[in-house]
C-alpha positions as CSV (number, residue, x, y, z in Angstrom):
1,M,22.8,58.1,24.5
2,K,22.9,55.0,26.6
3,K,19.4,54.2,25.5
4,I,20.4,54.5,21.9
5,L,23.4,52.3,22.4
6,V,21.4,49.6,24.2
7,S,18.8,49.7,21.4
8,A,21.5,49.4,18.7
9,L,23.1,46.4,20.5
10,T,19.7,44.8,20.9
11,L,19.0,45.2,17.2
12,F,22.5,43.8,16.3
13,S,21.9,40.8,18.4
14,L,18.5,40.1,16.7
15,M,20.3,40.3,13.3
16,S,22.9,37.7,14.3
17,P,23.0,34.4,12.4
18,T,21.2,32.6,15.2
19,A,18.3,34.9,14.9
20,F,18.0,34.1,11.3
21,A,18.2,30.3,11.6
22,E,17.2,28.7,8.4
23,E,13.9,26.8,8.2
24,P,14.2,23.1,7.4
25,T,14.5,22.2,3.7
26,A,11.8,20.2,1.9
27,K,14.0,17.1,2.2
28,A,14.5,17.7,5.9
29,L,10.8,18.0,6.4
30,L,10.2,14.7,4.6
31,H,12.8,13.0,6.8
32,Q,11.0,14.4,9.8
33,M,7.6,13.2,8.4
34,N,9.1,9.7,7.8
35,E,10.5,9.5,11.4
36,A,7.2,10.7,12.9
37,S,5.1,8.3,10.9
38,Q,7.2,5.3,12.1
39,H,7.8,6.3,15.8
40,L,4.7,8.2,17.0
41,N,1.6,6.5,18.4
42,Y,-1.3,8.1,16.4
43,E,-4.6,7.6,14.5
44,L,-5.5,9.3,11.2
45,S,-9.1,9.4,10.0
46,Y,-9.1,10.3,6.3
47,I,-10.8,9.9,3.0
48,L,-9.4,8.7,-0.3
49,I,-11.0,10.6,-3.2
50,K,-10.8,9.2,-6.7
51,K,-12.6,10.2,-9.9
52,S,-15.6,8.1,-9.2
53,S,-15.4,7.1,-5.5
54,I,-14.8,8.3,-2.0
55,E,-13.4,5.8,0.5
56,P,-13.3,6.6,4.3
57,L,-10.5,5.0,6.2
58,V,-8.8,4.9,9.6
59,Y,-5.1,4.2,10.0
60,R,-3.7,3.5,13.5
61,H,0.0,3.2,14.2
62,A,1.9,2.4,17.4
63,V,5.3,1.1,18.6
64,N,4.8,-1.6,21.2
65,D,7.8,-3.6,22.6
66,D,10.0,-2.1,20.0
67,Q,7.8,-3.5,17.2
68,Q,5.8,-1.4,14.8
69,L,2.1,-2.1,14.8
70,A,-0.3,-0.7,12.2
71,H,-4.0,-1.2,11.5
72,L,-5.9,0.1,8.5
73,V,-9.7,-0.2,8.5
74,Y,-12.1,0.5,5.6
75,L,-15.1,2.3,7.1
76,S,-17.7,1.6,4.4
77,G,-19.0,-1.5,2.6
78,P,-17.9,-5.1,3.6
79,V,-15.4,-5.5,6.5
80,R,-11.9,-5.0,5.2
81,E,-8.8,-4.7,7.3
82,V,-5.0,-4.8,7.0
83,I,-2.9,-5.5,10.0
84,R,0.9,-5.1,10.3
85,R,2.9,-6.7,13.1
86,G,6.6,-6.0,12.6
87,N,7.5,-7.6,9.3
88,E,4.2,-9.5,8.9
89,V,1.2,-8.1,7.2
90,S,-2.3,-9.7,7.3
91,Y,-5.1,-9.0,4.9
92,I,-8.8,-9.6,5.8
93,E,-11.0,-9.2,2.7
94,P,-14.6,-10.3,2.0
95,D,-15.0,-13.5,0.0
96,T,-11.3,-14.3,0.4
97,E,-9.6,-16.5,3.0
98,P,-7.5,-14.2,5.3
99,F,-3.8,-14.5,4.7
100,T,-0.5,-13.1,6.0
101,I,2.7,-12.4,4.1
102,Q,6.2,-11.5,5.1
103,S,6.6,-7.7,4.4
104,G,7.5,-4.5,6.1
105,S,4.8,-2.4,4.4
106,M,1.1,-2.6,3.5
107,V,-0.2,-2.9,0.0
108,A,-3.2,-0.7,0.9
109,P,-4.4,3.0,0.6
110,V,-2.1,4.4,3.3
111,I,-1.3,8.1,3.0
112,P,1.7,8.2,0.6
113,M,5.4,8.9,1.5
114,I,5.2,6.9,4.7
115,N,8.1,4.4,5.1
116,R,10.0,5.7,2.1
117,D,13.8,6.0,1.6
118,I,13.9,9.8,1.2
119,D,17.7,9.9,0.4
120,S,17.3,7.3,-2.4
121,L,14.2,9.1,-3.8
122,S,16.1,12.4,-3.9
123,E,18.3,11.0,-6.8
124,Y,15.2,10.9,-9.0
125,Y,12.8,13.5,-7.5
126,D,13.1,17.1,-6.6
127,F,11.6,18.2,-3.2
128,V,10.2,21.7,-3.2
129,K,8.6,23.8,-0.5
130,V,5.4,25.5,-1.7
131,G,4.4,27.3,1.5
132,R,2.0,27.0,4.4
133,A,-1.7,26.0,4.4
134,R,-4.3,24.6,6.8
135,E,-5.4,21.0,6.7
136,A,-7.6,19.1,9.3
137,G,-7.8,22.3,11.3
138,T,-4.0,22.8,11.7
139,T,-1.1,24.6,10.0
140,T,0.9,22.5,7.6
141,Q,4.0,22.8,5.4
142,V,3.1,22.1,1.7
143,L,5.8,20.2,-0.3
144,R,6.0,19.0,-3.8
145,V,7.7,15.7,-4.8
146,V,8.4,16.1,-8.5
147,P,10.2,13.6,-10.9
148,K,13.4,15.0,-12.4
149,D,12.7,13.2,-15.7
150,G,9.0,14.0,-16.2
151,L,8.4,10.3,-16.8
152,R,6.3,9.5,-13.7
153,Y,3.7,11.0,-11.4
154,S,4.3,13.5,-8.7
155,Y,2.9,14.2,-5.2
156,V,1.9,17.3,-3.2
157,V,2.1,16.6,0.5
158,W,0.8,18.5,3.5
159,V,2.9,17.9,6.6
160,D,1.6,19.0,10.1
161,E,4.0,21.5,11.6
162,K,3.4,20.2,15.2
163,T,3.6,16.5,14.8
164,S,5.3,16.2,11.3
165,L,2.6,13.7,10.3
166,P,1.3,13.7,6.7
167,L,-2.3,15.1,6.7
168,R,-2.9,15.2,3.0
169,A,-1.4,14.0,-0.3
170,D,-2.5,14.7,-3.9
171,L,-1.3,12.5,-6.7
172,L,-0.8,14.5,-9.9
173,D,-0.2,13.4,-13.5
174,R,2.3,15.1,-15.8
175,D,-0.4,17.7,-16.8
176,G,-1.1,18.6,-13.1
177,E,-4.4,16.8,-13.0
178,V,-5.3,15.4,-9.6
179,L,-5.7,11.6,-9.9
180,E,-6.1,10.8,-6.2
181,Q,-6.4,12.8,-2.9
182,Y,-5.8,11.5,0.6
183,R,-7.4,14.1,3.0
184,T,-7.3,13.7,6.8
185,I,-10.5,14.7,8.6
186,S,-9.2,14.3,12.2
187,Y,-6.1,12.9,13.9
188,V,-4.9,12.0,17.4
189,V,-1.4,11.5,18.7
190,N,-1.5,9.7,22.1
191,D,0.5,7.0,23.8
192,K,-2.8,5.3,24.9
193,I,-3.1,4.2,21.3
194,A,0.0,2.0,21.9
195,E,-1.8,0.4,24.9
196,A,-4.9,-0.3,22.9
197,M,-3.0,-1.7,19.9
198,G,-0.9,-3.9,22.1
199,G,-3.7,-6.5,21.8
200,L,-2.7,-7.1,18.2
201,N,0.3,-9.0,19.5
202,Q,-2.0,-11.6,21.0
203,A,-4.5,-11.7,18.1
204,Q,-4.9,-15.0,16.3
205,L,-4.0,-14.1,12.7
206,P,-3.3,-16.4,9.7
207,K,0.1,-17.9,9.5
208,V,2.6,-16.5,7.1
209,L,2.1,-17.9,3.6
210,S,4.9,-19.6,1.8
211,L,4.9,-18.0,-1.6
212,P,4.3,-20.4,-4.5
213,E,7.3,-21.5,-6.5
214,G,7.7,-19.8,-9.8
215,L,10.6,-17.4,-9.3
216,V,13.1,-17.8,-12.1
217,S,16.6,-16.3,-12.6
218,E,16.8,-16.1,-16.4
219,T,14.5,-15.4,-19.3
220,N,14.7,-14.8,-23.1
221,W,13.5,-11.2,-23.0
222,Q,14.3,-7.9,-21.5
223,A,13.0,-4.3,-21.4
224,S,15.8,-2.4,-23.1
225,W,14.5,1.0,-21.8
226,I,13.4,1.7,-18.2
227,P,13.1,5.1,-16.5
228,E,16.2,5.8,-14.5
229,G,15.8,4.7,-10.8
230,F,13.5,1.8,-11.4
231,K,15.1,-1.4,-10.2
232,S,14.1,-4.9,-11.3
233,K,12.7,-7.1,-8.6
234,E,11.5,-10.7,-8.7
235,L,11.1,-12.4,-12.1
236,S,8.4,-15.2,-12.1
237,R,6.8,-17.7,-14.4
238,Y,3.4,-19.2,-13.7
239,Q,0.3,-20.7,-15.4
240,M,-2.9,-18.8,-15.6
241,A,-5.7,-20.7,-13.8
242,T,-8.4,-19.7,-16.3
243,T,-6.6,-20.2,-19.6
244,D,-3.6,-22.4,-18.8
245,K,-1.5,-19.9,-20.6
246,M,2.1,-19.5,-19.3
247,V,3.0,-16.0,-18.3
248,E,6.3,-14.4,-17.3
249,S,6.3,-11.2,-15.2
250,Q,8.9,-8.9,-13.7
251,L,8.3,-6.2,-11.2
252,F,10.1,-2.8,-11.3
253,S,10.1,-0.1,-8.5
254,D,11.8,3.2,-7.8
255,G,10.7,3.2,-4.2
256,L,7.7,5.3,-4.7
257,F,5.9,3.9,-7.8
258,S,6.0,0.5,-9.5
259,F,5.0,-1.4,-12.6
260,S,5.2,-4.9,-14.0
261,V,6.0,-6.3,-17.5
262,Y,4.1,-9.4,-18.5
263,I,5.1,-11.7,-21.4
264,A,2.9,-14.5,-22.8
265,D,2.3,-16.3,-26.1
266,K,-0.2,-14.6,-28.4
267,D,-3.7,-16.1,-28.8
268,E,-7.2,-15.1,-29.8
269,H,-7.7,-13.2,-26.6
270,S,-4.5,-11.1,-26.9
271,L,-5.0,-7.3,-26.6
272,K,-3.4,-5.5,-29.6
273,G,-2.3,-2.0,-29.0
274,Q,-4.6,-1.3,-26.1
275,L,-3.9,1.6,-23.8
276,V,-6.1,2.2,-20.8
277,R,-5.6,4.4,-17.7
278,Q,-7.9,4.1,-14.7
279,G,-6.9,6.6,-12.0
280,R,-3.2,6.0,-11.2
281,R,-3.1,2.6,-13.0
282,T,-2.1,2.2,-16.6
283,L,-2.4,-0.8,-18.9
284,H,-0.6,-0.9,-22.2
285,S,-0.6,-4.1,-24.3
286,L,0.7,-4.9,-27.8
287,V,1.6,-8.0,-29.9
288,V,5.1,-8.5,-31.3
289,G,5.4,-11.6,-33.5
290,D,4.0,-14.5,-31.5
291,K,4.3,-12.7,-28.2
292,E,1.9,-10.5,-26.2
293,I,3.6,-7.8,-24.1
294,S,1.7,-5.9,-21.3
295,V,2.9,-3.2,-19.0
296,V,0.7,-2.5,-15.9
297,G,1.5,-0.1,-13.1
298,D,1.4,3.3,-11.5
299,I,3.1,5.2,-14.4
300,P,1.8,7.6,-17.1
301,P,0.5,6.0,-20.3
302,A,3.4,7.5,-22.5
303,T,5.9,5.9,-20.2
304,A,4.1,2.5,-20.2
305,K,4.0,2.6,-24.0
306,R,7.7,3.3,-24.3
307,I,8.6,0.5,-21.9
308,A,6.4,-2.0,-23.8
309,Q,7.9,-1.0,-27.2
310,S,11.4,-1.5,-25.8
311,V,11.0,-5.2,-25.0
312,K,13.5,-7.3,-27.0
313,F,13.6,-11.0,-27.3
314,N,16.7,-13.2,-27.6
315,K,15.8,-15.3,-30.6
316,Q,18.5,-17.9,-30.0
317,A,17.3,-18.5,-26.4
318,S,13.8,-18.6,-27.6
319,A,14.5,-21.2,-30.2
320,Q,16.2,-23.4,-27.6
């Protein structure tokens, strides 16, 4: 009888709420991934697979003297590197003078969802746990990042269960077709990486560029329809070096994807009703009256077309 009672008590204790602790939600896992990618010292070796190319890369990250350091190296073709020291990012490209800009993130093929505001994205994207899988020889949690409105792309992300680092990310269009894949081949998490990358603090990199003047506060046009969550950024006006044509452009971003709207006077080179998608990048251009409107960015063609068609001009301001 005592053995039966002990067994029953043991079974009851196993069935208590602490024994059935809930696994982290998809949103919690993305928060953990974001924290790990910004605070661990690690190296990811991965390939970026597109429709017509495969690019091998190495991304190293470390925290040194309370400052984030990152180094992205392209492993094939001419030497190309991107170096981040805190809020300064330097670009080293062939046939181009190296330069540095003030920024907290790289404009480069880094595995997606790193350095993102997960709480802000949750307003416009659903985070869904798909299950477990193996990637780079280890067990991962598979998550989907799906737009709530169906007007933008989505991601499937593989997150390492041990380190919470992203080991794979697939970019999908609205039909589920894979546009890009980031797939880690091997990775290392080690504090020695911070020691090795500490030398970047003493490296002689180009001074921070002062951005050219051209930012304006007002214009005579606006896009009357933009997908919810996309915020307008800088509005600029500049002259094209090759054609002397004046162009106005405005950048929009939802924190994950971005696009720009370009406005210029119509001429013989204007693209009329052209819609092109190359991988993640879409270009839609049309002519309205004497103006050429172009939308370029990481959005589906149907979304780009609707944005371009929504652009309205203030005739009174235009006349002035």
